[in-house]
C-alpha positions as a Python dict, from the first residue, in 0.01 Angstrom:
ca = {
    (1, 'X'): (0, 0, 0),
    (2, 'X'): (341, 131, 106),
    (3, 'X'): (381, 325, 423),
    (4, 'X'): (418, 683, 372),
    (5, 'X'): (769, 869, 451),
    (6, 'X'): (817, 1239, 428),
    (7, 'X'): (1011, 1316, 61),
    (8, 'X'): (1132, 1658, 5),
    (9, 'X'): (923, 1692, -287),
    (10, 'X'): (575, 1648, -76),
    (11, 'X'): (681, 1879, 168),
    (12, 'X'): (781, 2181, -88),
    (13, 'X'): (470, 2114, -263),
    (14, 'X'): (280, 2164, 78),
    (15, 'X'): (466, 2455, 163),
    (16, 'X'): (433, 2619, -161),
    (17, 'X'): (51, 2571, -133),
    (18, 'X'): (24, 2705, 215),
    (19, 'X'): (165, 3046, 47),
    (20, 'X'): (-83, 3019, -206),
    (21, 'X'): (-474, 3073, -167),
    (22, 'X'): (-708, 2825, 15),
    (23, 'X'): (-834, 2682, -333),
    (24, 'X'): (-473, 2565, -419),
    (25, 'X'): (-392, 2458, -49),
    (26, 'X'): (-753, 2228, -90),
    (27, 'X'): (-648, 2087, -389),
    (28, 'X'): (-300, 1973, -278),
    (29, 'X'): (-429, 1847, 38),
    (30, 'X'): (-671, 1613, -130),
    (31, 'X'): (-403, 1402, -294),
    (32, 'X'): (-328, 1302, 60),
    (33, 'X'): (-452, 1050, 347),
    (34, 'X'): (-561, 1184, 663),
    (35, 'X'): (-277, 999, 831),
    (36, 'X'): (2, 1110, 570),
    (37, 'X'): (-108, 1482, 643),
    (38, 'X'): (-50, 1385, 1017),
    (39, 'X'): (278, 1268, 936),
    (40, 'X'): (352, 1591, 731),
    (41, 'X'): (262, 1766, 1021),
    (42, 'X'): (604, 1691, 1186),
    (43, 'X'): (767, 1921, 939),
    (44, 'X'): (510, 2212, 961),
    (45, 'X'): (501, 2496, 1222),
    (46, 'X'): (176, 2531, 1450),
    (47, 'X'): (37, 2826, 1232),
    (48, 'X'): (63, 2641, 915),
    (49, 'X'): (-111, 2298, 1106),
    (50, 'X'): (-395, 2562, 1199),
    (51, 'X'): (-452, 2644, 881),
    (52, 'X'): (-460, 2344, 725),
    (53, 'X'): (-723, 2199, 1012),
    (54, 'X'): (-945, 2513, 922),
    (55, 'X'): (-952, 2427, 561),
    (56, 'X'): (-1039, 2053, 580),
    (57, 'X'): (-1410, 1955, 639),
    (58, 'X'): (-1481, 1859, 1006),
    (59, 'X'): (-1466, 1478, 924),
    (60, 'X'): (-1112, 1497, 779),
    (61, 'X'): (-977, 1766, 1025),
    (62, 'X'): (-1089, 1517, 1310),
    (63, 'X'): (-897, 1197, 1125),
    (64, 'X'): (-584, 1432, 1089),
    (65, 'X'): (-585, 1531, 1444),
    (66, 'X'): (-640, 1171, 1588),
    (67, 'X'): (-357, 1017, 1373),
    (68, 'X'): (-102, 1280, 1526),
    (69, 'X'): (150, 1121, 1773),
    (70, 'X'): (154, 1261, 2105),
    (71, 'X'): (483, 1388, 2059),
    (72, 'X'): (306, 1650, 1805),
    (73, 'X'): (106, 1803, 2074),
    (74, 'X'): (-239, 1756, 1906),
    (75, 'X'): (-405, 1910, 2240),
    (76, 'X'): (-194, 2238, 2152),
    (77, 'X'): (-344, 2225, 1801),
    (78, 'X'): (-688, 2165, 1908),
    (79, 'X'): (-710, 2442, 2169),
    (80, 'X'): (-541, 2692, 1932),
    (81, 'X'): (-844, 2670, 1668),
    (82, 'X'): (-1160, 2858, 1654),
    (83, 'X'): (-1438, 2767, 1908),
    (84, 'X'): (-1698, 2658, 1666),
    (85, 'X'): (-1436, 2435, 1460),
    (86, 'X'): (-1297, 2285, 1749),
    (87, 'X'): (-1626, 2187, 1888),
    (88, 'X'): (-1727, 2030, 1541),
    (89, 'X'): (-1395, 1868, 1557),
    (90, 'X'): (-1413, 1708, 1938),
    (91, 'X'): (-1777, 1602, 1836),
    (92, 'X'): (-1675, 1415, 1539),
    (93, 'X'): (-1391, 1240, 1694),
    (94, 'X'): (-1469, 913, 1868),
    (95, 'X'): (-1464, 918, 2236),
    (96, 'X'): (-1159, 771, 2326),
    (97, 'X'): (-933, 945, 2065),
    (98, 'X'): (-1060, 1297, 2183),
    (99, 'X'): (-1005, 1170, 2556),
    (100, 'X'): (-678, 1079, 2465),
    (101, 'X'): (-624, 1442, 2298),
    (102, 'X'): (-799, 1663, 2568),
    (103, 'X'): (-601, 1454, 2845),
    (104, 'X'): (-286, 1603, 2718),
    (105, 'X'): (-438, 2009, 2848),
    (106, 'X'): (-438, 2160, 3158),
    (107, 'X'): (-766, 2149, 3328),
    (108, 'X'): (-882, 2503, 3242),
    (109, 'X'): (-844, 2427, 2868),
    (110, 'X'): (-1034, 2083, 2937),
    (111, 'X'): (-1310, 2275, 3097),
    (112, 'X'): (-1310, 2530, 2789),
    (113, 'X'): (-1338, 2264, 2544),
    (114, 'X'): (-1595, 2057, 2705),
    (115, 'X'): (-1793, 2362, 2812),
    (116, 'X'): (-1875, 2413, 2439),
    (117, 'X'): (-1951, 2077, 2319),
    (118, 'X'): (-2269, 1881, 2333),
    (119, 'X'): (-2339, 1752, 2661),
    (120, 'X'): (-2377, 1423, 2582),
    (121, 'X'): (-2047, 1397, 2435),
    (122, 'X'): (-1902, 1626, 2709),
    (123, 'X'): (-2014, 1381, 2960),
    (124, 'X'): (-1891, 1052, 2812),
    (125, 'X'): (-1560, 1237, 2755),
    (126, 'X'): (-1539, 1323, 3138),
    (127, 'X'): (-1625, 954, 3237),
    (128, 'X'): (-1295, 856, 3042),
    (129, 'X'): (-1081, 1113, 3150),
    (130, 'X'): (-1166, 958, 3521),
    (131, 'X'): (-1010, 642, 3414),
    (132, 'X'): (-624, 630, 3400),
    (133, 'X'): (-446, 649, 3063),
    (134, 'X'): (-281, 302, 3073),
    (135, 'X'): (-620, 106, 3187),
    (136, 'X'): (-876, -59, 2964),
    (137, 'X'): (-1078, 220, 3085),
    (138, 'X'): (-862, 504, 2956),
    (139, 'X'): (-824, 289, 2613),
    (140, 'X'): (-1230, 229, 2585),
    (141, 'X'): (-1453, 386, 2364),
    (142, 'X'): (-1833, 428, 2476),
    (143, 'X'): (-1997, 427, 2155),
    (144, 'X'): (-2128, 92, 2094),
    (145, 'X'): (-2396, -141, 1950),
    (146, 'X'): (-2599, -274, 2205),
    (147, 'X'): (-2940, -458, 2205),
    (148, 'X'): (-3189, -608, 2519),
    (149, 'X'): (-3133, -978, 2524),
    (150, 'X'): (-3518, -1003, 2536),
    (151, 'X'): (-3580, -879, 2193),
    (152, 'X'): (-3668, -1045, 1876),
    (153, 'X'): (-3455, -1043, 1551),
    (154, 'X'): (-3657, -771, 1387),
    (155, 'X'): (-3666, -513, 1723),
    (156, 'X'): (-3299, -616, 1745),
    (157, 'X'): (-3211, -503, 1394),
    (158, 'X'): (-3455, -155, 1420),
    (159, 'X'): (-3214, -77, 1714),
    (160, 'X'): (-2883, -184, 1564),
    (161, 'X'): (-2975, 63, 1276),
    (162, 'X'): (-3070, 338, 1469),
    (163, 'X'): (-2760, 339, 1717),
    (164, 'X'): (-2514, 270, 1414),
    (165, 'X'): (-2587, 609, 1278),
    (166, 'X'): (-2336, 702, 1534),
    (167, 'X'): (-2040, 466, 1446),
    (168, 'X'): (-1837, 470, 1156),
    (169, 'X'): (-1809, 89, 1164),
    (170, 'X'): (-1872, -228, 1378),
    (171, 'X'): (-1833, -594, 1398),
    (172, 'X'): (-1966, -711, 1745),
    (173, 'X'): (-2303, -626, 1878),
    (174, 'X'): (-2346, -671, 2261),
    (175, 'X'): (-2645, -855, 2436),
    (176, 'X'): (-2748, -669, 2753),
    (177, 'X'): (-3030, -701, 2987),
    (178, 'X'): (-3237, -425, 3161),
    (179, 'X'): (-2976, -348, 3393),
    (180, 'X'): (-2726, -293, 3111),
    (181, 'X'): (-2562, -611, 3257),
    (182, 'X'): (-2321, -777, 2960),
    (183, 'X'): (-2477, -1122, 2914),
    (184, 'X'): (-2296, -1208, 2557),
    (185, 'X'): (-2213, -1097, 2244),
    (186, 'X'): (-2347, -1143, 1879),
    (187, 'X'): (-2246, -1112, 1522),
    (188, 'X'): (-2397, -924, 1264),
    (189, 'X'): (-2394, -1271, 1062),
    (190, 'X'): (-2573, -1464, 1324),
    (191, 'X'): (-2842, -1197, 1334),
    (192, 'X'): (-2870, -1142, 933),
    (193, 'X'): (-2895, -1543, 898),
    (194, 'X'): (-3151, -1625, 1191),
    (195, 'X'): (-3569, -1636, 1107),
    (196, 'X'): (-3740, -1336, 1156),
    (197, 'X'): (-3927, -1503, 1463),
    (198, 'X'): (-3581, -1550, 1638),
    (199, 'X'): (-3508, -1424, 1992),
    (200, 'X'): (-3216, -1266, 2077),
    (201, 'X'): (-3105, -1471, 2367),
    (202, 'X'): (-3083, -1789, 2135),
    (203, 'X'): (-2820, -1635, 1929),
    (204, 'X'): (-2596, -1489, 2206),
    (205, 'X'): (-2258, -1620, 2249),
    (206, 'X'): (-2236, -1635, 2615),
    (207, 'X'): (-1845, -1773, 2643),
    (208, 'X'): (-1645, -1428, 2548),
    (209, 'X'): (-1382, -1267, 2652),
    (210, 'X'): (-1394, -898, 2867),
    (211, 'X'): (-1188, -691, 3106),
    (212, 'X'): (-1250, -465, 3376),
    (213, 'X'): (-1217, -126, 3359),
    (214, 'X'): (-885, -77, 3579),
    (215, 'X'): (-671, -386, 3398),
    (216, 'X'): (-366, -245, 3265),
    (217, 'X'): (-353, -196, 2879),
    (218, 'X'): (-40, -457, 2851),
    (219, 'X'): (-298, -727, 3004),
    (220, 'X'): (-547, -608, 2728),
    (221, 'X'): (-283, -657, 2456),
    (222, 'X'): (-202, -959, 2560),
    (223, 'X'): (-571, -1069, 2530),
    (224, 'X'): (-614, -964, 2205),
    (225, 'X'): (-287, -1143, 2097),
    (226, 'X'): (-399, -1445, 2296),
    (227, 'X'): (-746, -1477, 2137),
    (228, 'X'): (-698, -1318, 1810),
    (229, 'X'): (-989, -1054, 1896),
    (230, 'X'): (-1087, -746, 1691),
    (231, 'X'): (-1253, -604, 1997),
    (232, 'X'): (-1321, -627, 2360),
    (233, 'X'): (-1597, -525, 2587),
    (234, 'X'): (-1528, -357, 2914),
    (235, 'X'): (-1731, -370, 3233),
    (236, 'X'): (-1733, -270, 3582),
    (237, 'X'): (-1732, -489, 3896),
    (238, 'X'): (-2107, -546, 3858),
    (239, 'X'): (-2068, -683, 3477),
    (240, 'X'): (-2236, -371, 3364),
    (241, 'X'): (-2137, -278, 3003),
    (242, 'X'): (-1903, 37, 2965),
    (243, 'X'): (-1762, 35, 2632),
    (244, 'X'): (-1520, -158, 2403),
    (245, 'X'): (-1132, -163, 2289),
    (246, 'X'): (-1078, -210, 1902),
    (247, 'X'): (-777, -359, 1778),
    (248, 'X'): (-651, -7, 1622),
    (249, 'X'): (-603, 94, 1981),
    (250, 'X'): (-403, -195, 2071),
    (251, 'X'): (-162, -166, 1797),
    (252, 'X'): (-102, 168, 1963),
    (253, 'X'): (-55, 21, 2281),
    (254, 'X'): (191, -240, 2149),
    (255, 'X'): (393, 9, 2011),
    (256, 'X'): (381, 221, 2294),
    (257, 'X'): (488, -76, 2508),
    (258, 'X'): (768, -185, 2275),
    (259, 'X'): (907, 175, 2292),
    (260, 'X'): (882, 181, 2652),
    (261, 'X'): (1082, -146, 2711),
    (262, 'X'): (1328, -82, 2445),
    (263, 'X'): (1387, 311, 2622),
    (264, 'X'): (1420, 142, 2987),
    (265, 'X'): (1663, -139, 2889),
    (266, 'X'): (1874, 127, 2720),
    (267, 'X'): (1857, 325, 3052),
    (268, 'X'): (1621, 590, 2937),
    (269, 'X'): (1341, 702, 3149),
    (270, 'X'): (992, 631, 2998),
    (271, 'X'): (899, 980, 3066),
    (272, 'X'): (1136, 1095, 2813),
    (273, 'X'): (964, 1166, 2460),
    (274, 'X'): (1131, 1092, 2167),
    (275, 'X'): (1104, 1431, 2018),
    (276, 'X'): (1202, 1597, 2359),
    (277, 'X'): (1417, 1879, 2421),
    (278, 'X'): (1813, 1790, 2498),
    (279, 'X'): (1723, 1940, 2865),
    (280, 'X'): (1439, 1687, 2927),
    (281, 'X'): (1709, 1403, 2788),
    (282, 'X'): (1999, 1473, 3018),
    (283, 'X'): (1775, 1484, 3310),
    (284, 'X'): (1633, 1154, 3205),
    (285, 'X'): (1947, 1000, 3140),
    (286, 'X'): (2189, 1139, 3369),
    (287, 'X'): (2066, 947, 3704),
    (288, 'X'): (2150, 602, 3526),
    (289, 'X'): (2488, 714, 3377),
    (290, 'X'): (2601, 825, 3729),
    (291, 'X'): (2505, 484, 3883),
    (292, 'X'): (2654, 313, 3590),
    (293, 'X'): (2973, 527, 3648),
    (294, 'X'): (2976, 393, 4027),
    (295, 'X'): (2949, 37, 3885),
    (296, 'X'): (3225, 126, 3638),
    (297, 'X'): (3457, 211, 3939),
    (298, 'X'): (3382, -136, 4101),
    (299, 'X'): (3510, -280, 3789),
    (300, 'X'): (3810, -68, 3776),
    (301, 'X'): (3908, -178, 4133),
    (302, 'X'): (3943, -522, 4027),
    (303, 'X'): (4239, -386, 3767),
    (304, 'X'): (4375, -196, 4063),
    (305, 'X'): (4374, -520, 4280),
    (306, 'X'): (4589, -730, 4000),
    (307, 'X'): (4799, -411, 3928),
    (308, 'X'): (5103, -625, 3973),
    (309, 'X'): (4956, -875, 3693),
    (310, 'X'): (4900, -615, 3454),
    (311, 'X'): (5245, -474, 3460),
    (312, 'X'): (5371, -813, 3437),
    (313, 'X'): (5189, -922, 3168),
    (314, 'X'): (5070, -601, 2994),
    (315, 'X'): (4909, -784, 2676),
    (316, 'X'): (4647, -907, 2913),
    (317, 'X'): (4504, -556, 2941),
    (318, 'X'): (4419, -562, 2545),
    (319, 'X'): (4241, -911, 2575),
    (320, 'X'): (4035, -856, 2895),
    (321, 'X'): (3838, -514, 2738),
    (322, 'X'): (3757, -773, 2458),
    (323, 'X'): (3650, -1060, 2687),
    (324, 'X'): (3440, -791, 2917),
    (325, 'X'): (3250, -621, 2579),
    (326, 'X'): (3183, -966, 2436),
    (327, 'X'): (3010, -1047, 2769),
    (328, 'X'): (2830, -710, 2773),
    (329, 'X'): (2693, -786, 2423),
    (330, 'X'): (2602, -1152, 2526),
    (331, 'X'): (2409, -1013, 2835),
    (332, 'X'): (2222, -776, 2640),
    (333, 'X'): (2086, -1051, 2374),
    (334, 'X'): (1993, -1274, 2675),
    (335, 'X'): (1818, -984, 2848),
    (336, 'X'): (1645, -859, 2541),
    (337, 'X'): (1490, -1196, 2487),
    (338, 'X'): (1412, -1266, 2845),
    (339, 'X'): (1208, -904, 2894),
    (340, 'X'): (1034, -987, 2541),
    (341, 'X'): (917, -1310, 2715),
    (342, 'X'): (792, -1131, 3036),
    (343, 'X'): (598, -901, 2859),
    (344, 'X'): (418, -1157, 2656),
    (345, 'X'): (339, -1406, 2927),
    (346, 'X'): (366, -1472, 3277),
    (347, 'X'): (632, -1740, 3307),
    (348, 'X'): (555, -2047, 3509),
    (349, 'X'): (835, -2152, 3745),
    (350, 'X'): (924, -2457, 3504),
    (351, 'X'): (922, -2179, 3227),
    (352, 'X'): (1180, -1959, 3431),
    (353, 'X'): (1400, -2270, 3454),
    (354, 'X'): (1389, -2381, 3078),
    (355, 'X'): (1499, -1964, 3012),
    (356, 'X'): (1756, -1984, 3229),
    (357, 'X'): (1902, -2318, 3124),
    (358, 'X'): (1881, -2218, 2747),
    (359, 'X'): (2074, -1899, 2802),
    (360, 'X'): (2356, -2078, 2987),
    (361, 'X'): (2383, -2339, 2738),
    (362, 'X'): (2390, -2060, 2442),
    (363, 'X'): (2627, -1901, 2671),
    (364, 'X'): (2854, -2180, 2689),
    (365, 'X'): (2867, -2288, 2344),
    (366, 'X'): (2892, -1933, 2208),
    (367, 'X'): (3187, -1883, 2490),
    (368, 'X'): (3357, -2163, 2352),
    (369, 'X'): (3331, -2083, 2004),
    (370, 'X'): (3453, -1724, 2066),
    (371, 'X'): (3701, -1880, 2295),
    (372, 'X'): (3889, -2092, 2060),
    (373, 'X'): (3918, -1793, 1826),
    (374, 'X'): (4090, -1573, 2075),
    (375, 'X'): (4282, -1906, 2178),
    (376, 'X'): (4425, -1911, 1821),
    (377, 'X'): (4473, -1557, 1793),
    (378, 'X'): (4720, -1580, 2121),
    (379, 'X'): (4876, -1899, 1968),
    (380, 'X'): (4941, -1694, 1668),
    (381, 'X'): (5038, -1360, 1740),
    (382, 'X'): (5171, -1403, 2090),
    (383, 'X'): (5335, -1751, 2052),
    (384, 'X'): (5181, -1837, 2398),
    (385, 'X'): (4979, -2155, 2479),
    (386, 'X'): (4898, -2059, 2819),
    (387, 'X'): (4787, -1706, 2706),
    (388, 'X'): (4551, -1898, 2482),
    (389, 'X'): (4436, -2093, 2757),
    (390, 'X'): (4355, -1838, 2994),
    (391, 'X'): (4178, -1630, 2726),
    (392, 'X'): (3943, -1917, 2618),
    (393, 'X'): (3869, -2011, 2973),
    (394, 'X'): (3803, -1637, 3048),
    (395, 'X'): (3602, -1570, 2734),
    (396, 'X'): (3390, -1912, 2807),
    (397, 'X'): (3322, -1837, 3171),
    (398, 'X'): (3249, -1460, 3091),
    (399, 'X'): (2946, -1582, 2828),
    (400, 'X'): (2809, -1813, 3049),
    (401, 'X'): (2791, -1544, 3308),
    (402, 'X'): (2640, -1322, 3053),
    (403, 'X'): (2353, -1591, 2985),
    (404, 'X'): (2305, -1649, 3339),
    (405, 'X'): (2262, -1283, 3445),
    (406, 'X'): (2100, -1176, 3125),
    (407, 'X'): (1785, -1426, 3190),
    (408, 'X'): (1786, -1475, 3569),
    (409, 'X'): (1822, -1119, 3704),
    (410, 'X'): (1502, -980, 3508),
    (411, 'X'): (1312, -1301, 3610),
    (412, 'X'): (1396, -1229, 3959),
    (413, 'X'): (1319, -854, 3948),
    (414, 'X'): (1007, -955, 3805),
    (415, 'X'): (917, -1207, 4126),
    (416, 'X'): (1000, -918, 4376),
    (417, 'X'): (775, -664, 4207),
    (418, 'X'): (1023, -452, 4031),
    (419, 'X'): (1026, -366, 3651),
    (420, 'X'): (1275, -591, 3493),
    (421, 'X'): (1314, -327, 3197),
    (422, 'X'): (1434, -73, 3408),
    (423, 'X'): (1689, -210, 3673),
    (424, 'X'): (1833, -506, 3485),
    (425, 'X'): (2081, -353, 3249),
    (426, 'X'): (2268, -174, 3540),
    (427, 'X'): (2273, -503, 3732),
    (428, 'X'): (2402, -723, 3432),
    (429, 'X'): (2681, -487, 3329),
    (430, 'X'): (2813, -470, 3650),
    (431, 'X'): (2827, -823, 3659),
    (432, 'X'): (2954, -891, 3281),
    (433, 'X'): (3250, -595, 3346),
    (434, 'X'): (3382, -726, 3672),
    (435, 'X'): (3383, -1104, 3532),
    (436, 'X'): (3521, -952, 3213),
    (437, 'X'): (3795, -798, 3413),
    (438, 'X'): (3831, -1047, 3722),
    (439, 'X'): (3843, -1378, 3493),
    (440, 'X'): (4146, -1338, 3267),
    (441, 'X'): (4362, -1127, 3548),
    (442, 'X'): (4291, -1400, 3794),
    (443, 'X'): (4341, -1696, 3565),
    (444, 'X'): (4658, -1521, 3412),
    (445, 'X'): (4814, -1484, 3804),
    (446, 'X'): (4731, -1833, 3835),
    (447, 'X'): (4872, -1989, 3516),
    (448, 'X'): (5121, -1772, 3334),
}
């Protein structure tokens, strides 16, 4: 199945149906999956979204709202609905999805929604709202299937059937004791294959992966990837079962973390939404650009120091911008790879050393290869063997510096507790720009 993309004809059909009666709108909406409707919402005003949600059956409406991105303000859509329809949708949502959406609203709006829904649902959502959004507790769903470890097979099956009425799907069953302490996990297959008089405690897998509620979501994602999990239980400090996190939630986390790293490396604050206003974008980016301006002046001061060399050998000014630019590109490559490695695993000292050594070798070889190219360009177009030698040495040296700084600086920042994706790019740009100007100018002064 191909991924859905908004096409002009789809949007025109939907807008035409919105201008027609409810029957026509229902007929058009029936042709789209909930996730596709959520994508189409990106191009529709709030009033049109509200009408569509009101027309859809509750289960489909809740699916559409749960599929909306945070930037689409599903909370704003929810709070604007008729209270009865809104309550039906919230009660139909998984607790984790309902919590994510309600958390976007202010406190009074949260209270209004929670006051109108079933008290058990409200209690579960309030409990999830108490956890930080980017932790295991903030990700988990409290709707789970659990059985007492002292049950026999037939009693456990009856309990699973009773609890499953509240869940759309599940793959794992959790075994707990009388105090709700998690003792192990069970697969549906193991229960079905067991004899009728088998006790659950003989079927339990006691070697399982779990997370504490306060664990950062990025660490949770690493566990899913490392152990190829589809779900993971969440417990408190006493090992009491609180809920579960499923792989669909982790896919969203991975996308969020990757986006965050890309924005940080580019000098964009994680607080800036991709669909935010130009004012928010300016406020987010301007401080980093001002810092970058300061580092640019540092690089410019190097040129001022060698102004005599620039006056005597003006051609060097053209080449040094190439060398500085190549160094910046090479450093960005090394930085991206290193930050990605850090995000996937905690590198040991030996792994960190190998990472830096690898980038040093890559920088040296790439620098030499590009250095040979600029050497021959200088030889052909400028008829100067010495200028070619200067450019070869400068290019090789700057790409070595790019590899070393691009790999070592994020590792050092990580070691001292600073997010490497935030500060690395500014520091590395300073190194490569300064070296890109200093090396050719200094070498030209000495050789030419």
